[in-house]
VEXPAFI-995021 format. One line per 4 residues: number of its first residue (from 0); their letters; for each residue x negated, y negated, z negated of N, C-alpha, C. Coordinates in steps of 0.05 Angstrom, whole numbers. Example, Ala and Ser with C-alpha at 12.3 -4.5 7.8 and 13.67 -1.06 7.14 Angstrom:
<recs>
0 = AS = -264:114:-156:-246:90:-156:-264:66:-156  -257:45:-142:-273:21:-143:-258:-1:-157
</recs>
This chain:
<recs>
0 = XXXX = 812:-63:461:803:-51:486:773:-54:493  768:-85:492:756:-91:504:728:-88:492  728:-90:453:715:-92:445:708:-67:433  728:-43:441:720:-12:434:697:-7:456
4 = XXXX = 698:-20:482:678:-10:501:652:-26:505  658:-52:482:633:-70:483:611:-48:465  628:-40:440:618:-20:426:602:0:433  625:17:452:611:42:464:586:37:480
8 = XXXX = 587:13:494:562:7:506:540:-2:492  530:-11:473:515:-21:456:506:2:442  532:23:440:515:48:427:495:66:448  508:61:477:493:72:490:466:65:497
12 = XXXX = 464:35:499:435:22:502:422:23:480  430:21:456:412:24:437:396:54:436  411:73:441:403:104:445:389:104:463  383:92:488:369:86:510:344:74:498
16 = XXXX = 348:45:484:321:35:481:303:59:461  319:67:442:302:83:427:285:105:433  304:113:454:292:142:464:267:126:482  268:110:495:247:98:514:224:87:491
20 = XXXX = 223:76:465:205:66:454:181:85:440  185:112:441:168:127:423:141:115:438  131:119:462:110:112:472:101:85:464  118:64:454:115:39:444:105:37:425
24 = XXXX = 119:56:407:118:61:379:81:66:376  77:90:386:60:105:385:29:83:400  39:65:420:20:50:411:14:31:394  37:18:381:33:4:361:20:10:341
28 = XXXX = 23:38:328:3:51:309:-22:44:319  -26:61:339:-66:60:350:-70:31:349  -59:12:352:-68:-18:350:-71:-25:326  -52:-14:305:-62:-29:280:-62:-8:249
32 = XXXX = -66:15:262:-63:34:238:-90:23:220  -117:16:235:-136:15:215:-131:-8:208  -121:-30:211:-120:-51:186:-105:-44:160  -82:-24:167:-66:-22:146:-82:-5:120
36 = XXXX = -99:12:138:-118:29:122:-138:4:105  -149:-11:121:-164:-34:105:-148:-40:83  -124:-53:88:-109:-71:68:-98:-41:49  -97:-23:55:-93:-9:23:-115:-7:14
40 = XXXX = -139:-12:29:-166:-5:7:-171:-29:-7  -160:-53:3:-163:-89:-4:-142:-79:-31  -117:-82:-19:-96:-83:-46:-82:-61:-58  -77:-40:-49:-61:-14:-53:-36:-12:-47
44 = XXXX = -30:-29:-17:-3:-24:-14:-10:2:14  12:14:5:4:47:15:2:45:45  -14:50:65:-16:49:93:8:59:111  22:84:97:39:84:113:66:74:111
48 = XXXX = 78:55:88:88:32:91:83:9:97  56:0:99:49:-22:116:60:-22:145  49:7:159:52:9:189:89:17:191  104:31:178:123:31:180:140:-1:179
52 = XXXX = 136:-18:163:155:-40:164:143:-60:188  117:-54:195:110:-61:218:118:-64:244  125:-28:244:139:-23:265:180:-41:275  183:-27:252:208:-43:243:222:-69:252
56 = XXXX = 201:-83:233:205:-113:234:197:-122:259  183:-113:273:171:-123:299:184:-106:327  200:-89:323:212:-68:340:199:-54:361  165:-46:343:145:-39:355:132:-62:364
60 = XXXX = 124:-84:363:108:-109:371:124:-122:391  152:-108:404:162:-123:422:192:-149:417  184:-157:384:207:-167:380:199:-199:392  220:-215:396:219:-241:405:195:-256:382
64 = XXXX = 208:-257:349:194:-267:329:157:-260:340  149:-237:337:129:-228:331:110:-239:357  122:-236:375:104:-252:403:108:-285:403  117:-301:393:121:-322:382:100:-328:359
68 = XXXX = 97:-312:336:84:-328:315:67:-309:304  61:-287:319:47:-262:300:53:-248:277  83:-258:267:95:-244:246:105:-221:248  84:-199:236:91:-179:233:116:-158:221
72 = XXXX = 120:-179:195:134:-169:173:154:-181:169  165:-203:181:193:-219:178:186:-241:151  167:-244:146:163:-262:117:162:-293:127  189:-298:109:203:-330:112:184:-342:102
76 = XXXX = 189:-367:111:167:-389:102:159:-391:68  188:-386:56:191:-397:22:179:-420:20  188:-425:-11:174:-457:-25:146:-457:-20  125:-435:-30:96:-440:-27:85:-440:3
80 = XXXX = 92:-439:24:79:-432:52:73:-462:58  52:-470:56:37:-494:77:30:-486:106  23:-471:120:16:-463:138:38:-471:165  30:-461:189:44:-467:210:73:-447:210
84 = XXXX = 95:-448:226:122:-441:215:130:-442:249  155:-420:252:172:-429:273:198:-417:264  220:-433:281:243:-427:273:261:-400:291  270:-389:269:281:-356:291:304:-352:277
88 = XXXX = 328:-339:287:350:-335:276:352:-309:270  368:-315:236:359:-283:227:392:-280:208  386:-281:186:417:-281:159:427:-302:172  418:-324:182:422:-349:192:409:-364:208
92 = XXXX = 424:-375:225:409:-396:249:385:-419:241  362:-409:253:341:-432:259:332:-429:227  332:-407:219:311:-398:192:281:-401:201  266:-412:174:237:-419:180:228:-389:175
96 = XXXX = 209:-388:191:189:-359:188:156:-374:189  139:-358:178:113:-361:175:99:-353:206  78:-372:213:68:-363:236:35:-366:228  20:-345:246:-4:-335:240:-22:-340:275
100 = XXXX = -48:-339:265:-64:-346:290:-68:-319:297  -71:-288:279:-67:-271:299:-61:-244:279  -60:-226:285:-39:-203:271:-53:-199:239  -88:-195:246:-96:-190:219:-90:-204:190
104 = XXXX = -84:-241:210:-78:-257:182:-48:-249:172  -27:-242:190:3:-227:178:-8:-202:167  -20:-192:168:-25:-159:159:-34:-168:125  -53:-187:126:-62:-196:102:-43:-209:87
108 = XXXX = -31:-220:100:-4:-244:85:16:-221:67  20:-203:89:37:-181:79:31:-165:56  1:-164:48:-1:-143:30:-4:-169:1  -18:-187:9:-17:-206:-10:9:-210:-18
112 = XXXX = 30:-212:-6:58:-223:-14:70:-207:-29  67:-181:-27:78:-146:-47:67:-147:-76  32:-156:-65:23:-151:-94:10:-173:-116  25:-202:-102:30:-220:-129:48:-236:-128
116 = XXXX = 74:-221:-121:102:-225:-131:112:-203:-157  126:-217:-177:130:-205:-195:148:-177:-195  172:-184:-170:194:-166:-169:183:-138:-152  156:-142:-142:139:-118:-127:118:-100:-138
120 = XXXX = 117:-112:-170:99:-106:-187:100:-72:-201  127:-63:-192:135:-36:-207:129:-16:-184  119:-24:-157:118:-14:-135:85:3:-141  66:-12:-155:44:-9:-145:31:6:-170
124 = XXXX = 58:22:-193:58:40:-205:61:63:-202  75:60:-171:79:94:-166:56:100:-152  53:124:-158:39:138:-140:29:132:-104  14:128:-90:6:113:-67:24:134:-45
128 = XXXX = 19:163:-55:34:184:-34:68:183:-37  73:169:-57:108:174:-55:117:145:-39  115:157:-11:128:131:7:152:129:1  167:146:0:201:144:-14:208:128:-33
132 = XXXX = 190:129:-58:200:111:-74:192:83:-73  167:81:-54:161:54:-46:183:45:-19  196:60:-6:214:49:7:246:35:-4  246:53:-24:276:47:-47:266:20:-59
136 = XXXX = 245:26:-71:236:4:-82:228:-30:-72  228:-19:-44:222:-48:-29:256:-63:-26  269:-33:-18:299:-42:-12:312:-57:-42  313:-44:-58:319:-54:-85:304:-80:-101
140 = XXXX = 281:-88:-89:271:-113:-94:279:-134:-76  294:-124:-57:306:-153:-41:287:-158:-18  269:-146:-6:247:-147:18:270:-148:40  290:-129:46:311:-134:62:341:-131:60
144 = XXXX = 356:-143:79:381:-146:70:404:-120:80  385:-104:103:399:-84:113:396:-57:89  431:-49:87:432:-24:69:416:1:70  406:6:103:397:24:111:360:15:113
148 = XXXX = 353:0:101:323:-4:105:303:13:96  317:30:77:302:49:62:298:77:82  317:82:94:318:97:103:308:97:130  312:73:142:286:77:167:262:73:161
152 = XXXX = 256:62:149:230:58:137:217:97:135  235:107:120:223:138:110:229:152:144  246:149:157:249:165:187:230:153:197  219:137:190:197:132:216:165:132:205
156 = XXXX = 164:138:186:141:151:172:139:180:180  166:201:172:167:223:177:160:225:210  173:211:227:179:219:253:147:217:269  133:196:258:99:194:262:85:193:250
160 = XXXX = 91:206:225:68:227:211:54:200:201  62:178:193:43:152:181:40:164:150  48:178:137:31:197:116:4:196:121  -7:205:142:-30:216:147:-43:193:145
164 = XXXX = -43:167:147:-55:139:145:-65:137:122  -38:138:100:-40:135:72:-62:161:60  -64:177:70:-80:203:62:-109:201:68  -108:190:93:-136:188:96:-152:153:80
168 = XXXX = -128:138:77:-144:109:65:-151:125:36  -138:142:24:-138:143:-3:-167:171:2  -170:178:18:-197:198:17:-219:181:26  -224:160:46:-240:139:43:-247:121:21
172 = XXXX = -232:123:8:-237:98:-27:-254:110:-30  -271:106:-49:-301:106:-64:-285:119:-93  -296:144:-100:-288:153:-134:-256:163:-128  -240:170:-105:-214:173:-104:-212:190:-78
176 = XXXX = -224:214:-77:-225:231:-51:-198:246:-54  -186:250:-32:-160:267:-33:-168:287:-13  -154:312:-18:-153:334:0:-127:340:6  -126:346:33:-101:346:43:-91:377:41
180 = XXXX = -110:396:45:-110:429:45:-124:436:19  -121:456:6:-141:473:-13:-163:479:11  -188:476:9:-206:482:27:-226:507:25  -223:528:46:-241:552:44:-267:548:50
184 = XXXX = -270:521:51:-303:517:68:-319:513:41  -317:521:16:-324:523:-3:-346:546:6  -335:566:24:-354:584:28:-374:580:44  -374:559:64:-394:550:80:-410:525:75
188 = XXXX = -402:511:47:-419:490:42:-420:486:8  -445:480:-6:-442:475:-29:-422:454:-38  -414:450:-68:-398:423:-69:-411:411:-63  -437:397:-70:-448:368:-74:-450:361:-47
192 = XXXX = -443:376:-28:-445:366:6:-418:365:20  -395:366:3:-380:361:16:-366:345:31  -377:324:16:-375:285:23:-384:283:50  -412:301:57:-422:290:81:-412:315:102
196 = XXXX = -408:334:87:-394:360:109:-418:367:128  -445:366:119:-466:368:131:-464:412:135  -477:414:152:-490:452:152:-509:456:157  -520:476:148:-547:483:160:-554:492:193
200 = XXXX = -564:483:203:-567:481:230:-564:507:236  -565:524:260:-551:548:266:-549:542:298  -558:567:310:-558:569:344:-523:557:348  -507:545:362:-487:546:372:-477:555:402
204 = XXXX = -454:572:403:-453:590:422:-447:566:447  -441:575:474:-430:556:494:-401:555:496  -385:537:487:-355:535:487:-344:518:517  -326:524:527:-317:504:546:-306:481:542
208 = XXXX = -313:454:557:-297:429:545:-268:430:548  -255:410:538:-223:415:528:-211:440:522  -183:450:521:-180:460:503:-174:488:515  -182:509:502:-188:533:509:-170:554:490
212 = XXXX = -173:580:496:-159:597:478:-179:618:462  -183:622:434:-192:648:423:-175:664:407  -172:690:408:-151:701:400:-123:693:401  -113:678:429:-91:671:435:-84:648:421
216 = XXXX = -104:632:415:-97:603:397:-113:585:412  -100:565:412:-105:538:426:-128:526:409  -158:519:419:-181:508:402:-191:498:421  -212:478:412:-229:452:421:-255:455:408
220 = XXXX = -276:456:423:-302:449:405:-312:423:414  -311:416:386:-327:378:385:-349:387:368  -367:355:385:-393:348:370:-389:342:342  -413:335:330:-420:320:303:-408:292:316
224 = XXXX = -391:285:297:-388:254:294:-360:248:310  -342:269:313:-322:269:333:-304:255:309  -283:240:310:-265:227:297:-245:258:295  -237:264:268:-215:287:270:-186:273:284
228 = XXXX = -185:244:266:-155:238:273:-153:237:303  -179:223:319:-173:225:351:-167:248:365  -173:271:353:-165:302:363:-139:302:353  -132:297:331:-102:302:329:-89:277:344
232 = XXXX = -91:264:345:-66:246:366:-76:252:398  -96:260:406:-93:264:436:-83:292:442  -80:311:417:-62:341:421:-29:334:403  -26:313:398:-1:304:388:10:326:367
236 = XXXX = -11:324:345:-5:339:310:-15:320:298  -6:329:275:-15:312:248:-42:320:243  -55:299:225:-86:308:222:-77:320:195  -54:329:177:-54:343:158:-54:371:164
240 = XXXX = -37:379:181:-37:404:210:-63:408:218  -77:391:226:-108:397:235:-120:413:215  -126:399:195:-143:405:169:-132:435:161  -105:437:155:-95:462:154:-102:485:161
244 = XXXX = -102:485:194:-101:500:217:-130:509:213  -148:488:202:-179:500:200:-191:502:183  -174:501:158:-177:501:129:-209:481:122  -212:461:123:-224:439:121:-218:421:101
248 = XXXX = -233:403:86:-227:381:73:-224:358:95  -212:342:82:-201:316:100:-222:299:98  -235:285:124:-251:269:125:-255:254:159  -262:230:157:-254:218:181:-271:231:206
252 = XXXX = -289:242:204:-316:251:230:-327:277:214  -335:292:235:-336:317:237:-371:313:232  -378:332:209:-402:325:200:-426:345:215  -409:360:235:-422:385:245:-410:394:276
256 = XXXX = -429:402:295:-414:424:321:-400:444:299  -371:438:320:-356:460:306:-328:467:323  -317:489:323:-291:499:332:-270:486:317  -246:474:331:-227:465:318:-199:476:326
260 = XXXX = -185:496:316:-160:504:320:-138:482:320  -123:484:346:-98:466:347:-70:481:339  -80:510:337:-52:519:325:-60:542:290  -45:550:289:-50:560:265:-51:590:277
264 = XXXX = -79:597:263:-99:629:269:-78:648:269  -88:671:278:-69:693:275:-74:703:247  -60:729:244:-70:744:223:-85:766:228  -83:767:246:-108:798:254:-116:789:277
268 = XXXX = -150:798:281:-172:792:299:-162:801:322  -167:799:344:-173:805:378:-191:830:372  -219:827:359:-231:846:357:-226:864:333  -238:890:330:-230:899:302:-250:896:282
272 = XXXX = -272:901:300:-288:889:274:-310:859:280  -330:848:261:-338:828:270:-370:833:247  -386:834:268:-419:843:246:-430:816:244  -437:813:214:-445:791:204:-473:778:215
276 = XXXX = -481:752:223:-501:745:234:-519:726:212  -545:727:223:-566:716:200:-547:676:189  -540:684:162:-526:650:157:-504:647:164  -490:670:173:-461:668:184:-444:668:153
280 = XXXX = -426:644:153:-410:643:132:-377:653:140  -364:659:116:-337:673:117:-323:644:132  -326:619:135:-311:599:150:-319:602:177  -347:609:184:-360:612:216:-345:638:226
284 = XXXX = -334:657:214:-323:678:229:-298:679:224  -284:672:206:-254:662:208:-252:638:235  -271:621:243:-265:605:258:-275:622:289  -299:639:290:-306:650:319:-286:670:332
288 = XXXX = -281:681:306:-256:708:306:-222:700:315  -224:674:302:-186:661:311:-176:672:286  -180:681:268:-168:690:240:-164:681:214  -144:683:203:-136:663:190:-161:677:160
292 = XXXX = -168:650:147:-179:661:134:-172:677:102  -140:672:93:-133:694:73:-137:722:85  -127:728:107:-128:760:124:-157:765:116  -177:749:121:-208:758:137:-213:765:104
296 = XXXX = -209:752:82:-213:752:53:-203:775:40  -175:784:51:-158:802:40:-167:830:51  -174:829:79:-182:858:94:-210:868:85  -225:841:73:-247:853:69:-261:854:37
300 = XXXX = -233:855:27:-241:853:-11:-259:834:-22  -260:808:-10:-285:790:-16:-261:763:-21  -283:751:-38:-264:721:-47:-287:705:-27  -268:679:-36:-274:654:-21:-306:648:-35
304 = XXXX = -323:641:-15:-352:625:-32:-365:651:-26  -362:681:-19:-381:694:-18:-401:688:5  -424:694:1:-441:701:25:-445:731:35  -440:739:51:-442:768:63:-463:769:72
308 = XXXX = -480:797:66:-504:795:79:-513:807:110  -527:795:129:-522:800:152:-531:824:163  -513:835:181:-515:866:189:-484:876:178  -476:870:159:-453:882:152:-424:883:170
312 = XXXX = -404:896:167:-396:894:191:-357:892:166  -352:865:179:-330:860:169:-296:866:186  -275:876:170:-258:885:190:-232:854:199  -225:864:213:-213:839:223:-176:845:233
316 = XXXX = -174:878:231:-144:883:232:-133:906:212  -149:916:196:-147:933:174:-160:926:154  -149:941:123:-165:929:111:-189:954:100  -213:941:95:-249:960:89:-239:979:66
320 = XXXX = -248:996:73:-244:1019:50:-264:1010:19  -296:994:25:-301:982:6:-317:954:10  -323:937:-5:-325:914:2:-349:910:18  -360:891:29:-388:884:43:-415:884:16
324 = XXXX = -433:886:34:-455:878:15:-458:845:17  -467:838:-10:-477:807:-8:-500:799:-6  -501:777:-8:-527:763:-10:-535:761:-33  -559:767:-51:-562:767:-71:-579:741:-77
328 = XXXX = -577:721:-92:-600:697:-94:-609:699:-121  -639:696:-127:-649:688:-148:-641:667:-168  -634:669:-187:-628:645:-210:-653:633:-211  -648:606:-210:-670:588:-215:-681:588:-244
332 = XXXX = -709:585:-252:-719:592:-284:-700:577:-292  -693:571:-317:-679:559:-338:-698:532:-356  -690:510:-349:-707:495:-355:-703:478:-382  -721:475:-394:-727:469:-428:-711:440:-426
336 = XXXX = -697:439:-444:-681:424:-447:-695:394:-465  -692:365:-456:-713:349:-465:-689:340:-490  -667:338:-492:-646:333:-514:-626:347:-521  -623:349:-543:-596:371:-550:-574:364:-542
340 = XXXX = -567:378:-534:-540:376:-520:-517:390:-535  -493:376:-544:-470:379:-549:-459:406:-532  -455:431:-545:-443:450:-530:-413:449:-524  -403:451:-502:-374:450:-486:-367:479:-490
344 = XXXX = -335:469:-490:-318:496:-482:-297:496:-464  -284:511:-453:-264:497:-428:-238:505:-444  -226:482:-444:-193:485:-455:-179:488:-430  -163:503:-426:-141:512:-402:-112:499:-419
348 = XXXX = -105:479:-400:-80:472:-399:-51:479:-377  -29:479:-383:-11:491:-370:9:467:-367  2:454:-343:17:431:-335:44:441:-318  72:434:-322:93:439:-312:101:419:-296
352 = XXXX = 102:415:-268:113:403:-245:139:389:-250  141:364:-249:161:351:-257:175:335:-227  195:330:-214:206:318:-198:193:298:-185  190:304:-163:166:282:-145:140:278:-158
356 = XXXX = 133:294:-172:107:292:-184:89:303:-160  62:289:-153:49:298:-133:22:305:-147  5:326:-122:-25:332:-138:-36:299:-141  -34:279:-131:-48:259:-137:-48:252:-168
360 = XXXX = -20:247:-174:-15:238:-195:-20:253:-226  -18:284:-217:-26:296:-242:-56:299:-243  -74:297:-220:-103:298:-220:-111:274:-237  -89:249:-229:-96:226:-251:-92:225:-276
364 = XXXX = -70:238:-278:-68:240:-308:-80:261:-331  -100:270:-317:-111:292:-337:-141:284:-318  -149:264:-317:-177:256:-304:-190:281:-294  -184:293:-273:-195:311:-259:-194:301:-231
368 = XXXX = -213:319:-212:-214:317:-189:-198:333:-172  -186:319:-148:-162:334:-137:-168:360:-123  -195:354:-118:-206:381:-110:-207:405:-129  -219:400:-151:-211:416:-174:-191:431:-173
372 = XXXX = -174:413:-182:-141:420:-185:-127:441:-162  -136:437:-145:-128:445:-120:-139:473:-114  -167:476:-131:-181:502:-123:-168:523:-148  -168:505:-173:-159:523:-201:-138:539:-193
376 = XXXX = -119:523:-176:-88:542:-174:-85:548:-142  -109:554:-136:-108:565:-101:-83:553:-82  -90:525:-86:-62:511:-75:-75:509:-45  -53:512:-21:-63:509:3:-51:483:23
380 = XXXX = -30:477:0:-25:445:17:-18:429:-15  -17:406:-10:-14:380:-28:18:381:-44  34:401:-22:67:402:-34:74:423:-53  80:404:-68:88:422:-97:120:421:-107
384 = XXXX = 125:442:-120:157:450:-126:152:440:-152  178:428:-160:190:427:-185:190:448:-201  181:447:-223:184:474:-240:155:486:-237  138:488:-220:112:503:-217:96:499:-234
388 = XXXX = 81:512:-244:61:516:-267:27:507:-256  15:496:-266:-14:494:-248:-28:490:-284  -51:500:-272:-85:509:-292:-101:483:-290  -94:466:-303:-120:446:-314:-143:456:-333
392 = XXXX = -166:455:-323:-190:467:-337:-203:437:-349  -202:431:-373:-226:413:-387:-240:424:-397  -267:395:-404:-285:409:-417:-280:393:-441  -281:408:-466:-283:393:-493:-304:399:-512
396 = XXXX = -317:380:-520:-347:381:-538:-346:392:-560  -360:408:-568:-356:422:-597:-369:401:-617  -349:398:-641:-361:389:-662:-392:399:-669  -407:382:-675:-431:385:-687:-450:374:-714
400 = X = -454:383:-729:-469:370:-754:-495:356:-741
</recs>
């Protein structure tokens, strides 16, 4: 009877600790997310995995071991360890654990620990966004003895949107840009300026500070240089949803002053029409009116990337009878080729999505940009379905004599 009472009390106590720990976990994430991103750049260990392991192994920075050793990942001394150590009860009493001068040293040792051991080598062949594969792989390779270790990490990643940090790390890595959502902002920026997110200067309306509403949807006005991640965290939404709501590419900071919606915009506008101002883009209009880009395009019989002529009236609630007039641009005079170039043809390949296959893996397989892959297939998110067919456009050189 006493044993049952003890188990019951332990169960209640555990639930209370878990319920109270949400803020503690968020504080831990805020403190160490940047280190995890840097370590992903350095070694390839996904940031989501690193943070999840750190949260679990340290009870979000509250464990006895981490407080006396700065050991965030429960790494034991092993035979090759020559540094300082502490004694701690784990699988057995008085086991030897590595001790570090600071958390950064622990994070770096954790990355090296995984990257230099043969039994973890298979993990680095996985898509870095395949966090479930990494979690199960860590358990299979013997990182922890807890049979539920993989499930614990997966739950932490899902509950706290830790995948955002893996995607941010990938987006910031040279020559490895990742788009979290298909960008309708191609209508507002030439492709060569996507990385800097620069826009032509235009007069910005006065908007109130803090959260306000446009078309009954929460929105904030941010200045150039504002961190998108900071806005997401302040408003308790994932950064991937923030980009999705605003038809934006994944970037660290805003490249221009802009409206940023905190909820999904509405399918219809509050106004019946919008008169296009000089230099105004479809993305500008969708943001100003608080209407979804796909609705704006459908109502006005236009396609993403078109520049509408100033003074044209765009429909926001019903379908227009005719498409609006477009801005006509004069093509640049053709340059005489200095050297003969072999002609190219466009080869279209149909790829069938396999189980657990990701946009990142497919783009890597065919050596194409993720940006292009998503645009070719009008993908609105990075989520794929098994059996889905994707179009891959590859340039092939024609044979010449």
